[in-house]
PyMOL commands that place a pseudoatom at each C-alpha (Angstrom):
pseudoatom trace, name=CA, resn=MET, resi=1, chain=A, elem=C, hetatm=0, pos=[16.168, -132.659, 75.673]
pseudoatom trace, name=CA, resn=THR, resi=2, chain=A, elem=C, hetatm=0, pos=[16.727, -136.057, 74.095]
pseudoatom trace, name=CA, resn=GLU, resi=3, chain=A, elem=C, hetatm=0, pos=[18.520, -137.161, 71.106]
pseudoatom trace, name=CA, resn=GLU, resi=4, chain=A, elem=C, hetatm=0, pos=[15.041, -138.587, 70.170]
pseudoatom trace, name=CA, resn=LYS, resi=5, chain=A, elem=C, hetatm=0, pos=[13.383, -134.525, 69.766]
pseudoatom trace, name=CA, resn=ARG, resi=6, chain=A, elem=C, hetatm=0, pos=[14.660, -131.738, 68.259]
pseudoatom trace, name=CA, resn=ILE, resi=7, chain=A, elem=C, hetatm=0, pos=[13.434, -128.448, 68.581]
pseudoatom trace, name=CA, resn=VAL, resi=8, chain=A, elem=C, hetatm=0, pos=[13.775, -126.967, 64.699]
pseudoatom trace, name=CA, resn=GLU, resi=9, chain=A, elem=C, hetatm=0, pos=[12.684, -123.209, 63.946]
pseudoatom trace, name=CA, resn=ILE, resi=10, chain=A, elem=C, hetatm=0, pos=[10.342, -122.361, 60.769]
pseudoatom trace, name=CA, resn=ASN, resi=11, chain=A, elem=C, hetatm=0, pos=[9.550, -118.706, 59.762]
pseudoatom trace, name=CA, resn=GLY, resi=12, chain=A, elem=C, hetatm=0, pos=[10.265, -117.807, 63.470]
pseudoatom trace, name=CA, resn=VAL, resi=13, chain=A, elem=C, hetatm=0, pos=[8.040, -120.171, 65.431]
pseudoatom trace, name=CA, resn=LYS, resi=14, chain=A, elem=C, hetatm=0, pos=[9.778, -123.183, 67.452]
pseudoatom trace, name=CA, resn=LEU, resi=15, chain=A, elem=C, hetatm=0, pos=[9.050, -126.349, 66.947]
pseudoatom trace, name=CA, resn=GLU, resi=16, chain=A, elem=C, hetatm=0, pos=[9.710, -129.886, 68.554]
pseudoatom trace, name=CA, resn=VAL, resi=17, chain=A, elem=C, hetatm=0, pos=[10.429, -132.431, 66.423]
pseudoatom trace, name=CA, resn=ASP, resi=18, chain=A, elem=C, hetatm=0, pos=[9.942, -136.427, 67.072]
pseudoatom trace, name=CA, resn=LEU, resi=19, chain=A, elem=C, hetatm=0, pos=[13.301, -137.540, 65.069]
pseudoatom trace, name=CA, resn=ARG, resi=20, chain=A, elem=C, hetatm=0, pos=[11.516, -141.370, 65.141]
pseudoatom trace, name=CA, resn=GLU, resi=21, chain=A, elem=C, hetatm=0, pos=[8.561, -139.694, 63.189]
pseudoatom trace, name=CA, resn=ALA, resi=22, chain=A, elem=C, hetatm=0, pos=[10.611, -136.944, 61.557]
pseudoatom trace, name=CA, resn=LYS, resi=23, chain=A, elem=C, hetatm=0, pos=[10.352, -137.456, 57.418]
pseudoatom trace, name=CA, resn=ASN, resi=24, chain=A, elem=C, hetatm=0, pos=[13.544, -136.130, 55.391]
pseudoatom trace, name=CA, resn=VAL, resi=25, chain=A, elem=C, hetatm=0, pos=[12.195, -133.356, 53.063]
pseudoatom trace, name=CA, resn=GLU, resi=26, chain=A, elem=C, hetatm=0, pos=[14.330, -132.995, 49.703]
pseudoatom trace, name=CA, resn=SER, resi=27, chain=A, elem=C, hetatm=0, pos=[14.505, -130.391, 47.468]
pseudoatom trace, name=CA, resn=TYR, resi=28, chain=A, elem=C, hetatm=0, pos=[15.060, -130.293, 44.090]
pseudoatom trace, name=CA, resn=ARG, resi=29, chain=A, elem=C, hetatm=0, pos=[16.217, -127.409, 41.559]
pseudoatom trace, name=CA, resn=VAL, resi=30, chain=A, elem=C, hetatm=0, pos=[16.060, -127.622, 37.717]
pseudoatom trace, name=CA, resn=GLY, resi=31, chain=A, elem=C, hetatm=0, pos=[18.933, -129.424, 35.869]
pseudoatom trace, name=CA, resn=ASP, resi=32, chain=A, elem=C, hetatm=0, pos=[18.855, -131.850, 39.303]
pseudoatom trace, name=CA, resn=PRO, resi=33, chain=A, elem=C, hetatm=0, pos=[19.886, -135.553, 38.217]
pseudoatom trace, name=CA, resn=ILE, resi=34, chain=A, elem=C, hetatm=0, pos=[17.737, -137.947, 39.843]
pseudoatom trace, name=CA, resn=ARG, resi=35, chain=A, elem=C, hetatm=0, pos=[16.737, -141.948, 40.109]
pseudoatom trace, name=CA, resn=VAL, resi=36, chain=A, elem=C, hetatm=0, pos=[12.890, -142.271, 38.935]
pseudoatom trace, name=CA, resn=LEU, resi=37, chain=A, elem=C, hetatm=0, pos=[11.060, -145.452, 40.218]
pseudoatom trace, name=CA, resn=LYS, resi=38, chain=A, elem=C, hetatm=0, pos=[8.446, -146.735, 37.679]
pseudoatom trace, name=CA, resn=LYS, resi=39, chain=A, elem=C, hetatm=0, pos=[5.775, -149.725, 38.392]
pseudoatom trace, name=CA, resn=LYS, resi=40, chain=A, elem=C, hetatm=0, pos=[5.630, -151.573, 35.359]
pseudoatom trace, name=CA, resn=TRP, resi=41, chain=A, elem=C, hetatm=0, pos=[2.232, -152.816, 33.838]
pseudoatom trace, name=CA, resn=ASP, resi=42, chain=A, elem=C, hetatm=0, pos=[3.306, -156.422, 34.934]
pseudoatom trace, name=CA, resn=LYS, resi=43, chain=A, elem=C, hetatm=0, pos=[3.378, -155.137, 38.791]
pseudoatom trace, name=CA, resn=ASN, resi=44, chain=A, elem=C, hetatm=0, pos=[7.163, -155.125, 38.815]
pseudoatom trace, name=CA, resn=TRP, resi=45, chain=A, elem=C, hetatm=0, pos=[9.405, -151.421, 39.302]
pseudoatom trace, name=CA, resn=SER, resi=46, chain=A, elem=C, hetatm=0, pos=[12.224, -149.891, 37.255]
pseudoatom trace, name=CA, resn=VAL, resi=47, chain=A, elem=C, hetatm=0, pos=[14.414, -147.594, 37.696]
pseudoatom trace, name=CA, resn=TYR, resi=48, chain=A, elem=C, hetatm=0, pos=[15.247, -144.819, 35.869]
pseudoatom trace, name=CA, resn=SER, resi=49, chain=A, elem=C, hetatm=0, pos=[17.812, -142.223, 35.394]
pseudoatom trace, name=CA, resn=GLY, resi=50, chain=A, elem=C, hetatm=0, pos=[16.559, -138.581, 35.120]
pseudoatom trace, name=CA, resn=VAL, resi=51, chain=A, elem=C, hetatm=0, pos=[16.666, -135.123, 35.508]
pseudoatom trace, name=CA, resn=ILE, resi=52, chain=A, elem=C, hetatm=0, pos=[14.276, -131.775, 37.151]
pseudoatom trace, name=CA, resn=LEU, resi=53, chain=A, elem=C, hetatm=0, pos=[13.368, -130.015, 33.438]
pseudoatom trace, name=CA, resn=GLY, resi=54, chain=A, elem=C, hetatm=0, pos=[11.039, -127.734, 35.544]
pseudoatom trace, name=CA, resn=PHE, resi=55, chain=A, elem=C, hetatm=0, pos=[8.084, -126.880, 37.908]
pseudoatom trace, name=CA, resn=ASP, resi=56, chain=A, elem=C, hetatm=0, pos=[4.843, -125.958, 37.052]
pseudoatom trace, name=CA, resn=ALA, resi=57, chain=A, elem=C, hetatm=0, pos=[3.589, -123.887, 39.901]
pseudoatom trace, name=CA, resn=PHE, resi=58, chain=A, elem=C, hetatm=0, pos=[-0.326, -124.441, 39.229]
pseudoatom trace, name=CA, resn=GLN, resi=59, chain=A, elem=C, hetatm=0, pos=[-2.423, -123.276, 42.525]
pseudoatom trace, name=CA, resn=ASN, resi=60, chain=A, elem=C, hetatm=0, pos=[-4.658, -126.939, 42.695]
pseudoatom trace, name=CA, resn=SER, resi=61, chain=A, elem=C, hetatm=0, pos=[-1.772, -129.180, 41.590]
pseudoatom trace, name=CA, resn=PRO, resi=62, chain=A, elem=C, hetatm=0, pos=[2.037, -127.751, 41.962]
pseudoatom trace, name=CA, resn=THR, resi=63, chain=A, elem=C, hetatm=0, pos=[3.538, -130.082, 39.234]
pseudoatom trace, name=CA, resn=ILE, resi=64, chain=A, elem=C, hetatm=0, pos=[7.684, -131.528, 39.058]
pseudoatom trace, name=CA, resn=LEU, resi=65, chain=A, elem=C, hetatm=0, pos=[8.312, -131.660, 35.476]
pseudoatom trace, name=CA, resn=VAL, resi=66, chain=A, elem=C, hetatm=0, pos=[11.073, -134.775, 34.557]
pseudoatom trace, name=CA, resn=GLY, resi=67, chain=A, elem=C, hetatm=0, pos=[12.773, -136.061, 31.822]
pseudoatom trace, name=CA, resn=MET, resi=68, chain=A, elem=C, hetatm=0, pos=[13.398, -140.025, 31.980]
pseudoatom trace, name=CA, resn=ILE, resi=69, chain=A, elem=C, hetatm=0, pos=[16.226, -141.812, 30.157]
pseudoatom trace, name=CA, resn=ASP, resi=70, chain=A, elem=C, hetatm=0, pos=[16.425, -145.294, 29.305]
pseudoatom trace, name=CA, resn=ASP, resi=71, chain=A, elem=C, hetatm=0, pos=[19.827, -146.991, 28.377]
pseudoatom trace, name=CA, resn=ALA, resi=72, chain=A, elem=C, hetatm=0, pos=[19.063, -147.626, 24.965]
pseudoatom trace, name=CA, resn=GLY, resi=73, chain=A, elem=C, hetatm=0, pos=[18.517, -143.402, 24.843]
pseudoatom trace, name=CA, resn=LYS, resi=74, chain=A, elem=C, hetatm=0, pos=[15.166, -143.240, 24.496]
pseudoatom trace, name=CA, resn=MET, resi=75, chain=A, elem=C, hetatm=0, pos=[13.757, -139.838, 26.603]
pseudoatom trace, name=CA, resn=THR, resi=76, chain=A, elem=C, hetatm=0, pos=[10.106, -140.073, 27.846]
pseudoatom trace, name=CA, resn=TYR, resi=77, chain=A, elem=C, hetatm=0, pos=[8.831, -137.101, 30.205]
pseudoatom trace, name=CA, resn=LEU, resi=78, chain=A, elem=C, hetatm=0, pos=[6.652, -137.690, 33.159]
pseudoatom trace, name=CA, resn=SER, resi=79, chain=A, elem=C, hetatm=0, pos=[4.604, -134.423, 35.111]
pseudoatom trace, name=CA, resn=LEU, resi=80, chain=A, elem=C, hetatm=0, pos=[4.778, -135.873, 38.656]
pseudoatom trace, name=CA, resn=ASN, resi=81, chain=A, elem=C, hetatm=0, pos=[2.171, -134.107, 41.550]
pseudoatom trace, name=CA, resn=GLN, resi=82, chain=A, elem=C, hetatm=0, pos=[-0.157, -135.421, 43.835]
pseudoatom trace, name=CA, resn=HIS, resi=83, chain=A, elem=C, hetatm=0, pos=[-2.543, -136.782, 41.383]
pseudoatom trace, name=CA, resn=THR, resi=84, chain=A, elem=C, hetatm=0, pos=[0.262, -139.071, 39.603]
pseudoatom trace, name=CA, resn=VAL, resi=85, chain=A, elem=C, hetatm=0, pos=[0.786, -142.853, 40.975]
pseudoatom trace, name=CA, resn=ASP, resi=86, chain=A, elem=C, hetatm=0, pos=[3.237, -145.617, 40.193]
pseudoatom trace, name=CA, resn=PHE, resi=87, chain=A, elem=C, hetatm=0, pos=[6.350, -143.161, 40.435]
pseudoatom trace, name=CA, resn=GLU, resi=88, chain=A, elem=C, hetatm=0, pos=[8.352, -141.757, 42.772]
pseudoatom trace, name=CA, resn=ILE, resi=89, chain=A, elem=C, hetatm=0, pos=[11.566, -139.574, 42.427]
pseudoatom trace, name=CA, resn=ALA, resi=90, chain=A, elem=C, hetatm=0, pos=[14.894, -139.496, 44.317]
pseudoatom trace, name=CA, resn=PRO, resi=91, chain=A, elem=C, hetatm=0, pos=[18.197, -137.899, 44.293]
pseudoatom trace, name=CA, resn=MET, resi=92, chain=A, elem=C, hetatm=0, pos=[20.564, -139.121, 42.602]
pseudoatom trace, name=CA, resn=ASN, resi=93, chain=A, elem=C, hetatm=0, pos=[23.535, -140.757, 44.446]
pseudoatom trace, name=CA, resn=VAL, resi=94, chain=A, elem=C, hetatm=0, pos=[26.878, -141.940, 44.249]
pseudoatom trace, name=CA, resn=VAL, resi=95, chain=A, elem=C, hetatm=0, pos=[26.362, -145.978, 44.464]
pseudoatom trace, name=CA, resn=THR, resi=96, chain=A, elem=C, hetatm=0, pos=[23.845, -146.048, 41.739]
pseudoatom trace, name=CA, resn=GLY, resi=97, chain=A, elem=C, hetatm=0, pos=[25.851, -143.661, 39.447]
pseudoatom trace, name=CA, resn=MET, resi=98, chain=A, elem=C, hetatm=0, pos=[24.994, -141.544, 36.531]
pseudoatom trace, name=CA, resn=LEU, resi=99, chain=A, elem=C, hetatm=0, pos=[24.242, -142.663, 33.178]
pseudoatom trace, name=CA, resn=GLU, resi=100, chain=A, elem=C, hetatm=0, pos=[27.462, -142.664, 30.669]
pseudoatom trace, name=CA, resn=LYS, resi=101, chain=A, elem=C, hetatm=0, pos=[27.003, -139.311, 27.988]
pseudoatom trace, name=CA, resn=ASP, resi=102, chain=A, elem=C, hetatm=0, pos=[28.446, -140.523, 25.231]
pseudoatom trace, name=CA, resn=GLN, resi=103, chain=A, elem=C, hetatm=0, pos=[26.406, -144.149, 25.308]
pseudoatom trace, name=CA, resn=ILE, resi=104, chain=A, elem=C, hetatm=0, pos=[23.213, -142.045, 25.709]
pseudoatom trace, name=CA, resn=LEU, resi=105, chain=A, elem=C, hetatm=0, pos=[23.969, -139.931, 22.852]
pseudoatom trace, name=CA, resn=ASP, resi=106, chain=A, elem=C, hetatm=0, pos=[24.599, -143.028, 21.062]
pseudoatom trace, name=CA, resn=GLY, resi=107, chain=A, elem=C, hetatm=0, pos=[21.467, -144.507, 21.710]
pseudoatom trace, name=CA, resn=MET, resi=108, chain=A, elem=C, hetatm=0, pos=[19.757, -141.020, 20.850]
pseudoatom trace, name=CA, resn=ASP, resi=109, chain=A, elem=C, hetatm=0, pos=[21.521, -141.079, 17.269]
pseudoatom trace, name=CA, resn=ARG, resi=110, chain=A, elem=C, hetatm=0, pos=[20.489, -144.656, 16.384]
pseudoatom trace, name=CA, resn=VAL, resi=111, chain=A, elem=C, hetatm=0, pos=[17.186, -143.483, 17.218]
pseudoatom trace, name=CA, resn=ILE, resi=112, chain=A, elem=C, hetatm=0, pos=[17.256, -140.623, 14.811]
pseudoatom trace, name=CA, resn=GLU, resi=113, chain=A, elem=C, hetatm=0, pos=[18.658, -142.889, 12.243]
pseudoatom trace, name=CA, resn=LYS, resi=114, chain=A, elem=C, hetatm=0, pos=[15.798, -145.222, 12.601]
pseudoatom trace, name=CA, resn=ALA, resi=115, chain=A, elem=C, hetatm=0, pos=[13.250, -142.390, 12.206]
pseudoatom trace, name=CA, resn=GLU, resi=116, chain=A, elem=C, hetatm=0, pos=[15.028, -140.757, 9.586]
pseudoatom trace, name=CA, resn=GLN, resi=117, chain=A, elem=C, hetatm=0, pos=[14.879, -143.809, 7.323]
pseudoatom trace, name=CA, resn=GLU, resi=118, chain=A, elem=C, hetatm=0, pos=[11.183, -144.418, 8.285]
pseudoatom trace, name=CA, resn=LEU, resi=119, chain=A, elem=C, hetatm=0, pos=[10.302, -140.828, 7.004]
pseudoatom trace, name=CA, resn=VAL, resi=120, chain=A, elem=C, hetatm=0, pos=[12.535, -141.627, 3.677]
pseudoatom trace, name=CA, resn=THR, resi=121, chain=A, elem=C, hetatm=0, pos=[10.530, -144.994, 3.407]
pseudoatom trace, name=CA, resn=ALA, resi=122, chain=A, elem=C, hetatm=0, pos=[7.099, -142.891, 3.756]
pseudoatom trace, name=CA, resn=LYS, resi=123, chain=A, elem=C, hetatm=0, pos=[8.152, -140.163, 1.236]
pseudoatom trace, name=CA, resn=ALA, resi=124, chain=A, elem=C, hetatm=0, pos=[8.723, -143.007, -1.107]
pseudoatom trace, name=CA, resn=GLN, resi=125, chain=A, elem=C, hetatm=0, pos=[5.712, -145.041, -0.520]
pseudoatom trace, name=CA, resn=ARG, resi=126, chain=A, elem=C, hetatm=0, pos=[3.910, -141.200, -0.979]
pseudoatom trace, name=CA, resn=GLU, resi=127, chain=A, elem=C, hetatm=0, pos=[5.751, -141.147, -4.431]
pseudoatom trace, name=CA, resn=ILE, resi=128, chain=A, elem=C, hetatm=0, pos=[4.725, -144.528, -5.288]
pseudoatom trace, name=CA, resn=PHE, resi=129, chain=A, elem=C, hetatm=0, pos=[1.365, -144.045, -4.817]
pseudoatom trace, name=CA, resn=LEU, resi=130, chain=A, elem=C, hetatm=0, pos=[1.163, -140.526, -6.510]
pseudoatom trace, name=CA, resn=LYS, resi=131, chain=A, elem=C, hetatm=0, pos=[3.041, -142.264, -9.850]
pseudoatom trace, name=CA, resn=TYR, resi=132, chain=A, elem=C, hetatm=0, pos=[0.843, -145.914, -9.947]
pseudoatom trace, name=CA, resn=PHE, resi=133, chain=A, elem=C, hetatm=0, pos=[-2.549, -145.422, -8.005]
pseudoatom trace, name=CA, resn=HIS, resi=134, chain=A, elem=C, hetatm=0, pos=[-4.209, -142.345, -10.402]
pseudoatom trace, name=CA, resn=ARG, resi=135, chain=A, elem=C, hetatm=0, pos=[-5.418, -145.175, -12.664]
pseudoatom trace, name=CA, resn=TYR, resi=136, chain=A, elem=C, hetatm=0, pos=[-7.298, -146.961, -9.712]
pseudoatom trace, name=CA, resn=PHE, resi=137, chain=A, elem=C, hetatm=0, pos=[-8.597, -143.721, -9.044]
pseudoatom trace, name=CA, resn=ALA, resi=138, chain=A, elem=C, hetatm=0, pos=[-9.578, -142.648, -12.241]
pseudoatom trace, name=CA, resn=ASP, resi=139, chain=A, elem=C, hetatm=0, pos=[-11.216, -146.136, -13.353]
pseudoatom trace, name=CA, resn=TYR, resi=140, chain=A, elem=C, hetatm=0, pos=[-13.418, -145.253, -10.435]
pseudoatom trace, name=CA, resn=VAL, resi=141, chain=A, elem=C, hetatm=0, pos=[-14.432, -141.703, -11.057]
pseudoatom trace, name=CA, resn=LYS, resi=142, chain=A, elem=C, hetatm=0, pos=[-14.848, -142.845, -14.678]
pseudoatom trace, name=CA, resn=GLU, resi=143, chain=A, elem=C, hetatm=0, pos=[-17.331, -145.844, -13.563]
pseudoatom trace, name=CA, resn=GLU, resi=144, chain=A, elem=C, hetatm=0, pos=[-19.083, -143.731, -11.479]
pseudoatom trace, name=CA, resn=GLY, resi=145, chain=A, elem=C, hetatm=0, pos=[-19.686, -140.923, -14.463]
pseudoatom trace, name=CA, resn=VAL, resi=146, chain=A, elem=C, hetatm=0, pos=[-20.783, -143.521, -16.646]
pseudoatom trace, name=CA, resn=GLU, resi=147, chain=A, elem=C, hetatm=0, pos=[-23.232, -144.759, -13.841]
pseudoatom trace, name=CA, resn=GLU, resi=148, chain=A, elem=C, hetatm=0, pos=[-24.461, -141.095, -13.563]
pseudoatom trace, name=CA, resn=GLU, resi=149, chain=A, elem=C, hetatm=0, pos=[-24.901, -140.764, -17.438]
pseudoatom trace, name=CA, resn=THR, resi=150, chain=A, elem=C, hetatm=0, pos=[-27.194, -143.570, -17.334]
pseudoatom trace, name=CA, resn=ALA, resi=151, chain=A, elem=C, hetatm=0, pos=[-28.972, -143.155, -14.588]
for i in range(1, 151): cmd.bond("trace and resi %d" % i, "trace and resi %d" % (i + 1))
show_as sticks, trace
zoom trace
């Protein structure tokens, strides 16, 4: 047996594998840190940090659920299966390193604060609408009523 070929046993069946053409098969578990390669609209690729969130064992299209996070703390989700295009995943490695937990939490806190402020603004706009726009609708209804009486 040459160094380019190896015998492997899978479920009791011995196979000869040509290592020049063999592919490395990765195994993932929920919670594993990963790197996500995503093709952007401008045809360039970006790398994100992510984690395996779960697996959906659909019969026709098994799916890996991935959570991706950017440096600003924005999290997006990806369902990766045979139909997913422009995405790849790979295990996290020591060279690329992990994101800083505190940095991500700070970014998420900023996102939450912004959303809370937007909620306060939306509620204030609703109150202004209820307080001042009633006359707009009252005049409209009044005019409709007048038109109906004359017709």
